[in-house]
DRENPA-3360 file (N, C-alpha, C; in nm, 2 decimals, always signed):
BEGIN
1 = MTSLFFGF = +15.94/+5.12/+9.08/+15.88/+5.14/+8.94/+15.90/+5.03/+8.85 ~ +16.01/+4.95/+8.87/+16.03/+4.84/+8.78/+15.92/+4.74/+8.78 ~ +15.87/+4.71/+8.90/+15.75/+4.62/+8.92/+15.63/+4.67/+8.85 ~ +15.61/+4.80/+8.86/+15.50/+4.87/+8.79/+15.50/+4.85/+8.64 ~ +15.61/+4.88/+8.58/+15.62/+4.87/+8.43/+15.63/+4.72/+8.39 ~ +15.68/+4.64/+8.47/+15.68/+4.49/+8.43/+15.54/+4.44/+8.43 ~ +15.46/+4.49/+8.53/+15.32/+4.45/+8.53/+15.24/+4.50/+8.41 ~ +15.27/+4.63/+8.37/+15.21/+4.68/+8.24/+15.25/+4.60/+8.12;
9 = FLFAVAIL = +15.37/+4.56/+8.11/+15.42/+4.48/+8.00/+15.35/+4.35/+8.00 ~ +15.34/+4.28/+8.11/+15.27/+4.15/+8.11/+15.13/+4.17/+8.08 ~ +15.06/+4.27/+8.12/+14.92/+4.30/+8.09/+14.91/+4.31/+7.94 ~ +15.00/+4.38/+7.87/+14.99/+4.40/+7.73/+15.01/+4.27/+7.66 ~ +15.10/+4.19/+7.70/+15.12/+4.05/+7.64/+14.99/+3.97/+7.66 ~ +14.93/+3.98/+7.77/+14.81/+3.90/+7.80/+14.69/+3.95/+7.71 ~ +14.68/+4.08/+7.69/+14.58/+4.13/+7.60/+14.59/+4.08/+7.46 ~ +14.72/+4.08/+7.41/+14.74/+4.03/+7.27/+14.72/+3.88/+7.26;
17 = LTFYSRLG = +14.76/+3.81/+7.37/+14.73/+3.66/+7.37/+14.58/+3.63/+7.35 ~ +14.50/+3.71/+7.43/+14.35/+3.69/+7.41/+14.31/+3.73/+7.27 ~ +14.36/+3.84/+7.22/+14.32/+3.88/+7.09/+14.35/+3.78/+6.98 ~ +14.48/+3.73/+6.98/+14.52/+3.63/+6.88/+14.47/+3.49/+6.91 ~ +14.42/+3.46/+7.02/+14.36/+3.33/+7.04/+14.23/+3.32/+6.96 ~ +14.17/+3.43/+6.92/+14.04/+3.43/+6.84/+13.93/+3.36/+6.91 ~ +13.93/+3.36/+7.05/+13.83/+3.29/+7.12/+13.74/+3.39/+7.20 ~ +13.77/+3.52/+7.19/+13.70/+3.62/+7.27/+13.79/+3.69/+7.36;
25 = MSPWDVFH = +13.75/+3.81/+7.40/+13.83/+3.89/+7.49/+13.75/+3.94/+7.60 ~ +13.82/+4.01/+7.70/+13.75/+4.06/+7.81/+13.65/+4.18/+7.77 ~ +13.55/+4.21/+7.84/+13.45/+4.31/+7.80/+13.52/+4.44/+7.76 ~ +13.61/+4.49/+7.84/+13.68/+4.62/+7.80/+13.75/+4.61/+7.67 ~ +13.82/+4.49/+7.65/+13.90/+4.48/+7.52/+13.81/+4.45/+7.40 ~ +13.69/+4.39/+7.43/+13.59/+4.38/+7.32/+13.55/+4.52/+7.28 ~ +13.53/+4.61/+7.37/+13.50/+4.75/+7.35/+13.61/+4.82/+7.27 ~ +13.73/+4.80/+7.31/+13.85/+4.86/+7.25/+13.86/+4.82/+7.10;
33 = VGIVNYST = +13.84/+4.69/+7.08/+13.85/+4.64/+6.94/+13.73/+4.70/+6.86 ~ +13.62/+4.71/+6.92/+13.50/+4.78/+6.85/+13.54/+4.92/+6.81 ~ +13.61/+4.99/+6.89/+13.65/+5.13/+6.86/+13.75/+5.12/+6.74 ~ +13.84/+5.03/+6.74/+13.93/+5.01/+6.63/+13.86/+4.99/+6.50 ~ +13.75/+4.91/+6.51/+13.68/+4.88/+6.39/+13.61/+5.00/+6.32 ~ +13.59/+5.10/+6.41/+13.52/+5.22/+6.36/+13.61/+5.35/+6.36 ~ +13.74/+5.33/+6.36/+13.83/+5.44/+6.37/+13.96/+5.41/+6.30 ~ +14.05/+5.50/+6.31/+14.19/+5.48/+6.26/+14.28/+5.44/+6.37;
41 = LTLGQASQ = +14.23/+5.43/+6.49/+14.31/+5.40/+6.61/+14.36/+5.26/+6.61 ~ +14.48/+5.24/+6.67/+14.53/+5.10/+6.69/+14.46/+5.05/+6.82 ~ +14.48/+4.92/+6.85/+14.43/+4.87/+6.98/+14.48/+4.94/+7.10 ~ +14.61/+4.96/+7.10/+14.67/+5.03/+7.21/+14.62/+5.17/+7.23 ~ +14.61/+5.24/+7.11/+14.56/+5.38/+7.12/+14.41/+5.39/+7.17 ~ +14.33/+5.29/+7.12/+14.19/+5.29/+7.17/+14.19/+5.27/+7.32 ~ +14.27/+5.18/+7.37/+14.28/+5.16/+7.52/+14.32/+5.29/+7.59 ~ +14.42/+5.36/+7.53/+14.46/+5.49/+7.59/+14.35/+5.59/+7.59;
49 = VVGFVIIL = +14.28/+5.61/+7.48/+14.17/+5.71/+7.47/+14.06/+5.67/+7.57 ~ +14.02/+5.55/+7.58/+13.92/+5.51/+7.68/+13.97/+5.53/+7.82 ~ +14.09/+5.50/+7.85/+14.15/+5.52/+7.98/+14.15/+5.67/+8.02 ~ +14.18/+5.75/+7.92/+14.18/+5.90/+7.95/+14.04/+5.95/+7.98 ~ +13.94/+5.90/+7.90/+13.80/+5.94/+7.93/+13.75/+5.89/+8.06 ~ +13.79/+5.77/+8.10/+13.75/+5.71/+8.23/+13.81/+5.79/+8.34 ~ +13.94/+5.83/+8.33/+14.00/+5.91/+8.44/+13.93/+6.04/+8.46 ~ +13.89/+6.11/+8.35/+13.81/+6.23/+8.35/+13.68/+6.21/+8.43;
57 = LSLFLGVV = +13.61/+6.10/+8.39/+13.48/+6.07/+8.45/+13.50/+6.04/+8.60 ~ +13.61/+5.97/+8.64/+13.64/+5.94/+8.78/+13.67/+6.07/+8.86 ~ +13.74/+6.16/+8.80/+13.77/+6.29/+8.86/+13.63/+6.36/+8.89 ~ +13.54/+6.36/+8.79/+13.41/+6.42/+8.81/+13.33/+6.36/+8.92 ~ +13.36/+6.22/+8.94/+13.29/+6.15/+9.05/+13.37/+6.16/+9.18 ~ +13.48/+6.24/+9.19/+13.55/+6.26/+9.31/+13.66/+6.17/+9.34 ~ +13.70/+6.09/+9.24/+13.81/+5.99/+9.26/+13.94/+6.05/+9.20 ~ +14.04/+6.07/+9.28/+14.17/+6.13/+9.23/+14.26/+6.01/+9.20;
65 = PGIGSILN = +14.30/+6.00/+9.07/+14.38/+5.88/+9.03/+14.52/+5.89/+9.09 ~ +14.59/+5.77/+9.10/+14.72/+5.76/+9.14/+14.82/+5.78/+9.02 ~ +14.94/+5.80/+9.04/+15.04/+5.81/+8.94/+15.04/+5.68/+8.86 ~ +15.02/+5.57/+8.93/+15.02/+5.44/+8.86/+14.90/+5.43/+8.77 ~ +14.79/+5.49/+8.80/+14.67/+5.49/+8.72/+14.70/+5.57/+8.59 ~ +14.77/+5.68/+8.60/+14.80/+5.76/+8.48/+14.90/+5.68/+8.39 ~ +15.00/+5.62/+8.45/+15.10/+5.54/+8.38/+15.04/+5.42/+8.32 ~ +14.94/+5.36/+8.39/+14.86/+5.24/+8.34/+14.80/+5.28/+8.21;
73 = MIFIGLFV = +14.73/+5.39/+8.21/+14.66/+5.44/+8.09/+14.75/+5.45/+7.97 ~ +14.87/+5.51/+7.99/+14.96/+5.54/+7.88/+15.04/+5.41/+7.84 ~ +15.10/+5.34/+7.93/+15.20/+5.24/+7.89/+15.14/+5.11/+7.85 ~ +15.03/+5.06/+7.91/+14.98/+4.94/+7.86/+14.94/+4.95/+7.71 ~ +14.88/+5.06/+7.67/+14.85/+5.08/+7.53/+14.98/+5.09/+7.44 ~ +15.08/+5.15/+7.49/+15.21/+5.16/+7.42/+15.27/+5.02/+7.40 ~ +15.27/+4.95/+7.51/+15.33/+4.81/+7.50/+15.25/+4.72/+7.41 ~ +15.12/+4.73/+7.41/+15.03/+4.66/+7.32/+15.07/+4.68/+7.18;
81 = DLIDHIGI = +15.08/+4.81/+7.14/+15.11/+4.84/+7.00/+15.26/+4.80/+6.96 ~ +15.35/+4.82/+7.06/+15.49/+4.78/+7.03/+15.50/+4.63/+7.01 ~ +15.45/+4.55/+7.10/+15.46/+4.41/+7.09/+15.38/+4.36/+6.96 ~ +15.27/+4.42/+6.93/+15.19/+4.38/+6.81/+15.27/+4.41/+6.69 ~ +15.34/+4.53/+6.69/+15.42/+4.57/+6.57/+15.53/+4.48/+6.55 ~ +15.60/+4.43/+6.65/+15.71/+4.33/+6.64/+15.66/+4.20/+6.57 ~ +15.53/+4.17/+6.60/+15.47/+4.05/+6.54/+15.51/+3.91/+6.60 ~ +15.54/+3.91/+6.72/+15.59/+3.78/+6.79/+15.47/+3.70/+6.83;
89 = INTPDSIF = +15.35/+3.75/+6.84/+15.23/+3.68/+6.88/+15.14/+3.65/+6.76 ~ +15.11/+3.53/+6.73/+15.03/+3.50/+6.62/+14.93/+3.39/+6.66 ~ +14.82/+3.38/+6.58/+14.72/+3.28/+6.61/+14.76/+3.14/+6.58 ~ +14.76/+3.04/+6.67/+14.80/+2.91/+6.65/+14.70/+2.84/+6.55 ~ +14.75/+2.74/+6.48/+14.67/+2.67/+6.38/+14.56/+2.58/+6.45 ~ +14.60/+2.52/+6.56/+14.51/+2.43/+6.62/+14.42/+2.49/+6.73 ~ +14.30/+2.44/+6.75/+14.21/+2.49/+6.86/+14.28/+2.47/+7.00 ~ +14.35/+2.36/+7.01/+14.42/+2.33/+7.14/+14.52/+2.44/+7.17;
97 = GRVLMLLS = +14.60/+2.48/+7.06/+14.69/+2.59/+7.08/+14.63/+2.72/+7.12 ~ +14.51/+2.75/+7.06/+14.44/+2.87/+7.09/+14.38/+2.87/+7.23 ~ +14.33/+2.76/+7.27/+14.28/+2.75/+7.41/+14.40/+2.77/+7.51 ~ +14.51/+2.70/+7.48/+14.63/+2.72/+7.57/+14.68/+2.86/+7.57 ~ +14.67/+2.93/+7.46/+14.71/+3.07/+7.45/+14.62/+3.15/+7.54 ~ +14.49/+3.13/+7.54/+14.39/+3.20/+7.62/+14.41/+3.18/+7.77 ~ +14.43/+3.05/+7.80/+14.45/+3.02/+7.94/+14.58/+3.08/+8.00 ~ +14.69/+3.08/+7.91/+14.81/+3.15/+7.95/+14.79/+3.30/+7.97;
105 = AIIIMGFA = +14.71/+3.36/+7.89/+14.67/+3.50/+7.91/+14.61/+3.53/+8.04 ~ +14.52/+3.44/+8.08/+14.45/+3.46/+8.21/+14.54/+3.45/+8.32 ~ +14.64/+3.35/+8.32/+14.74/+3.34/+8.43/+14.83/+3.46/+8.43 ~ +14.87/+3.51/+8.31/+14.96/+3.62/+8.30/+14.89/+3.75/+8.35 ~ +14.76/+3.77/+8.32/+14.69/+3.88/+8.37/+14.68/+3.89/+8.52 ~ +14.67/+3.77/+8.58/+14.67/+3.77/+8.73/+14.80/+3.82/+8.79 ~ +14.91/+3.77/+8.73/+15.04/+3.82/+8.78/+15.07/+3.96/+8.74 ~ +15.02/+4.00/+8.62/+15.04/+4.14/+8.58/+14.97/+4.24/+8.68;
113 = TYFYLRVE = +14.85/+4.20/+8.72/+14.78/+4.28/+8.82/+14.86/+4.29/+8.95 ~ +14.91/+4.18/+9.00/+14.99/+4.17/+9.12/+15.11/+4.27/+9.11 ~ +15.19/+4.26/+9.00/+15.31/+4.34/+8.99/+15.28/+4.49/+8.98 ~ +15.17/+4.53/+8.92/+15.15/+4.68/+8.92/+15.07/+4.73/+9.04 ~ +15.00/+4.64/+9.11/+14.93/+4.69/+9.23/+15.02/+4.69/+9.36 ~ +15.12/+4.60/+9.36/+15.21/+4.58/+9.48/+15.28/+4.71/+9.52 ~ +15.30/+4.80/+9.42/+15.38/+4.92/+9.45/+15.29/+5.03/+9.51 ~ +15.16/+5.01/+9.51/+15.06/+5.09/+9.57/+15.06/+5.24/+9.52;
121 = LGAGPRDG = +15.06/+5.25/+9.39/+15.06/+5.38/+9.33/+14.93/+5.41/+9.26 ~ +14.83/+5.33/+9.28/+14.70/+5.35/+9.22/+14.66/+5.23/+9.13 ~ +14.53/+5.20/+9.13/+14.48/+5.09/+9.05/+14.46/+5.14/+8.91 ~ +14.41/+5.05/+8.82/+14.38/+5.09/+8.68/+14.26/+5.19/+8.68 ~ +14.25/+5.27/+8.57/+14.15/+5.37/+8.55/+14.01/+5.31/+8.57 ~ +13.99/+5.19/+8.52/+13.85/+5.13/+8.52/+13.81/+5.10/+8.67 ~ +13.91/+5.07/+8.75/+13.87/+5.05/+8.89/+13.84/+5.18/+8.96 ~ +13.90/+5.29/+8.92/+13.86/+5.42/+8.97/+13.72/+5.46/+8.94;
129 = LMEGLVRK = +13.68/+5.43/+8.81/+13.54/+5.45/+8.77/+13.44/+5.38/+8.85 ~ +13.48/+5.25/+8.88/+13.39/+5.17/+8.96/+13.38/+5.22/+9.10 ~ +13.49/+5.26/+9.16/+13.49/+5.32/+9.29/+13.40/+5.45/+9.30 ~ +13.42/+5.53/+9.20/+13.34/+5.66/+9.19/+13.19/+5.63/+9.18 ~ +13.15/+5.54/+9.10/+13.01/+5.51/+9.08/+12.95/+5.44/+9.20 ~ +13.03/+5.36/+9.27/+12.98/+5.30/+9.40/+12.95/+5.40/+9.50 ~ +13.04/+5.50/+9.51/+13.02/+5.61/+9.60/+12.90/+5.70/+9.56 ~ +12.89/+5.73/+9.43/+12.78/+5.82/+9.38/+12.65/+5.76/+9.39;
137 = LNKPVWLI = +12.64/+5.63/+9.35/+12.51/+5.56/+9.35/+12.47/+5.49/+9.47 ~ +12.57/+5.47/+9.56/+12.55/+5.40/+9.69/+12.50/+5.26/+9.66 ~ +12.56/+5.19/+9.57/+12.52/+5.05/+9.53/+12.64/+4.96/+9.56 ~ +12.62/+4.83/+9.57/+12.73/+4.74/+9.60/+12.82/+4.72/+9.48 ~ +12.95/+4.69/+9.52/+13.05/+4.68/+9.42/+13.01/+4.58/+9.31 ~ +12.96/+4.46/+9.34/+12.93/+4.36/+9.24/+12.83/+4.41/+9.14 ~ +12.73/+4.49/+9.18/+12.63/+4.54/+9.09/+12.69/+4.65/+9.00 ~ +12.77/+4.74/+9.05/+12.83/+4.84/+8.97/+12.93/+4.78/+8.87;
145 = RGMIEITV = +13.01/+4.69/+8.92/+13.11/+4.63/+8.83/+13.04/+4.55/+8.72 ~ +12.94/+4.48/+8.76/+12.86/+4.40/+8.66/+12.80/+4.49/+8.56 ~ +12.74/+4.60/+8.60/+12.67/+4.70/+8.51/+12.77/+4.76/+8.41 ~ +12.89/+4.79/+8.46/+12.99/+4.85/+8.37/+13.04/+4.75/+8.27 ~ +13.07/+4.63/+8.32/+13.12/+4.52/+8.23/+13.02/+4.48/+8.12 ~ +12.90/+4.47/+8.16/+12.79/+4.43/+8.07/+12.77/+4.54/+7.96 ~ +12.77/+4.67/+8.01/+12.75/+4.78/+7.92/+12.86/+4.79/+7.81 ~ +12.99/+4.78/+7.85/+13.09/+4.79/+7.75/+13.10/+4.67/+7.66;
153 = LVIGFFMG = +13.06/+4.55/+7.72/+13.06/+4.43/+7.64/+12.95/+4.44/+7.53 ~ +12.83/+4.48/+7.57/+12.72/+4.50/+7.47/+12.76/+4.60/+7.36 ~ +12.81/+4.71/+7.40/+12.85/+4.82/+7.30/+12.96/+4.76/+7.21 ~ +13.06/+4.70/+7.27/+13.17/+4.64/+7.19/+13.12/+4.54/+7.10 ~ +13.03/+4.45/+7.14/+12.98/+4.35/+7.06/+12.91/+4.40/+6.93 ~ +12.83/+4.51/+6.95/+12.76/+4.57/+6.84/+12.85/+4.65/+6.75 ~ +12.97/+4.68/+6.80/+13.07/+4.74/+6.71/+13.16/+4.64/+6.65 ~ +13.13/+4.51/+6.67/+13.21/+4.41/+6.60/+13.33/+4.36/+6.68;
161 = GPVGIGTL = +13.33/+4.38/+6.81/+13.43/+4.33/+6.90/+13.42/+4.18/+6.92 ~ +13.54/+4.11/+6.94/+13.54/+3.97/+6.95/+13.48/+3.91/+7.08 ~ +13.36/+3.86/+7.08/+13.30/+3.80/+7.19/+13.29/+3.65/+7.16 ~ +13.33/+3.57/+7.26/+13.33/+3.42/+7.24/+13.34/+3.35/+7.37 ~ +13.38/+3.22/+7.37/+13.39/+3.14/+7.49/+13.50/+3.20/+7.58 ~ +13.60/+3.26/+7.51/+13.71/+3.33/+7.59/+13.66/+3.44/+7.68 ~ +13.56/+3.51/+7.63/+13.50/+3.62/+7.71/+13.44/+3.56/+7.84 ~ +13.37/+3.45/+7.83/+13.31/+3.38/+7.95/+13.42/+3.33/+8.04;
169 = LLAFLIGP = +13.53/+3.27/+7.98/+13.64/+3.21/+8.06/+13.71/+3.32/+8.14 ~ +13.73/+3.44/+8.07/+13.79/+3.55/+8.14/+13.71/+3.60/+8.25 ~ +13.58/+3.61/+8.23/+13.49/+3.66/+8.34/+13.49/+3.57/+8.46 ~ +13.50/+3.44/+8.44/+13.50/+3.35/+8.56/+13.64/+3.31/+8.62 ~ +13.74/+3.32/+8.53/+13.87/+3.28/+8.58/+13.97/+3.39/+8.62 ~ +13.94/+3.51/+8.57/+14.04/+3.62/+8.60/+14.05/+3.65/+8.75 ~ +13.94/+3.64/+8.82/+13.94/+3.66/+8.97/+14.02/+3.56/+9.04 ~ +14.00/+3.43/+9.02/+14.09/+3.33/+9.08/+14.24/+3.34/+9.04;
177 = SVQFAFKI = +14.26/+3.38/+8.91/+14.40/+3.40/+8.87/+14.47/+3.52/+8.95 ~ +14.40/+3.63/+8.97/+14.45/+3.74/+9.04/+14.47/+3.70/+9.19 ~ +14.38/+3.62/+9.24/+14.39/+3.58/+9.38/+14.51/+3.49/+9.40 ~ +14.53/+3.40/+9.30/+14.64/+3.31/+9.31/+14.78/+3.39/+9.31 ~ +14.78/+3.49/+9.22/+14.90/+3.57/+9.21/+14.93/+3.65/+9.34 ~ +14.82/+3.70/+9.40/+14.83/+3.77/+9.52/+14.89/+3.68/+9.63 ~ +14.84/+3.55/+9.63/+14.88/+3.46/+9.74/+15.03/+3.42/+9.72 ~ +15.07/+3.40/+9.60/+15.21/+3.37/+9.57/+15.30/+3.49/+9.61;
185 = GHYDPQKA = +15.25/+3.61/+9.58/+15.33/+3.73/+9.61/+15.31/+3.78/+9.75 ~ +15.23/+3.72/+9.83/+15.20/+3.76/+9.97/+15.15/+3.91/+9.97 ~ +15.05/+3.93/+9.88/+15.00/+4.07/+9.87/+14.85/+4.07/+9.92 ~ +14.82/+4.15/+10.02/+14.68/+4.16/+10.07/+14.62/+4.29/+10.03 ~ +14.53/+4.29/+9.93/+14.47/+4.41/+9.88/+14.39/+4.49/+9.99 ~ +14.34/+4.42/+10.09/+14.27/+4.49/+10.20/+14.36/+4.57/+10.29 ~ +14.49/+4.54/+10.29/+14.58/+4.62/+10.37/+14.66/+4.72/+10.28 ~ +14.63/+4.72/+10.15/+14.71/+4.81/+10.06/+14.66/+4.95/+10.09;
193 = NHANLLDY = +14.75/+5.05/+10.07/+14.72/+5.19/+10.09/+14.77/+5.26/+9.97 ~ +14.69/+5.27/+9.87/+14.73/+5.33/+9.74/+14.74/+5.48/+9.75 ~ +14.84/+5.54/+9.70/+14.86/+5.68/+9.70/+14.80/+5.74/+9.57 ~ +14.72/+5.84/+9.59/+14.67/+5.91/+9.47/+14.77/+6.02/+9.43 ~ +14.74/+6.10/+9.33/+14.83/+6.20/+9.28/+14.86/+6.30/+9.39 ~ +14.76/+6.34/+9.46/+14.79/+6.44/+9.57/+14.88/+6.39/+9.67 ~ +14.86/+6.26/+9.72/+14.95/+6.20/+9.81/+15.09/+6.19/+9.76 ~ +15.10/+6.15/+9.63/+15.23/+6.12/+9.57/+15.31/+6.25/+9.57;
201 = FKGNACHG = +15.26/+6.35/+9.52/+15.33/+6.48/+9.51/+15.35/+6.55/+9.64 ~ +15.26/+6.53/+9.73/+15.28/+6.58/+9.87/+15.39/+6.51/+9.94 ~ +15.40/+6.38/+9.92/+15.51/+6.30/+9.98/+15.64/+6.34/+9.92 ~ +15.65/+6.36/+9.79/+15.77/+6.40/+9.73/+15.81/+6.54/+9.77 ~ +15.72/+6.63/+9.79/+15.75/+6.77/+9.84/+15.80/+6.76/+9.98 ~ +15.75/+6.67/+10.07/+15.80/+6.66/+10.20/+15.94/+6.61/+10.20 ~ +15.97/+6.51/+10.12/+16.11/+6.46/+10.11/+16.20/+6.57/+10.06 ~ +16.15/+6.65/+9.97/+16.23/+6.76/+9.92/+16.26/+6.86/+10.03;
209 = DRSL = +16.16/+6.89/+10.11/+16.18/+6.99/+10.22/+16.29/+6.94/+10.32 ~ +16.28/+6.80/+10.35/+16.38/+6.75/+10.45/+16.52/+6.75/+10.40 ~ +16.53/+6.75/+10.26/+16.67/+6.75/+10.21/+16.73/+6.89/+10.20 ~ +16.65/+7.00/+10.22/+16.70/+7.13/+10.22/+16.78/+7.17/+10.34;
% end
């Protein structure tokens, strides 16, 4: 569990680094900031609400989330608000500093993804939605993922979310960043066997039976 929560913490740091770079955010975070602009929610709370809705949609599509997916929904948002409240991340004065902040965020996101996926307790809620739509619509992953990302980006943009060069850099560099982190950590996602909630509690029940 330590690796799981460390990954969540790193992801929260990366989100705030992209936000305070003022160069643009990922499509989902553009959407989250858009929600903040039209509500009383904080950035972390907006992420939690969206995550909760996505998990419900995924369940409707037949995808049972993992315990890690639920914790992802809750704790990344909590960490975002906690770190932001402390106020240790601020926008640099120079454009060089802002670009460096954005690139650091991309690298951190890659390792954050590795740390929370390596425990195999479920991917993030948004990945579950993608999986459910791929099954339901019988379309390739790249098409479904692209449709989801473009949809939330456009909605977030019209709600005043921060779209910029950073949004493009995130789109092109987050994949290589995650791949690099997986290579460093010797993690093969194709061999991963993530447990959903049913598997998780079934496994705990079996361990409990053996201890009786």
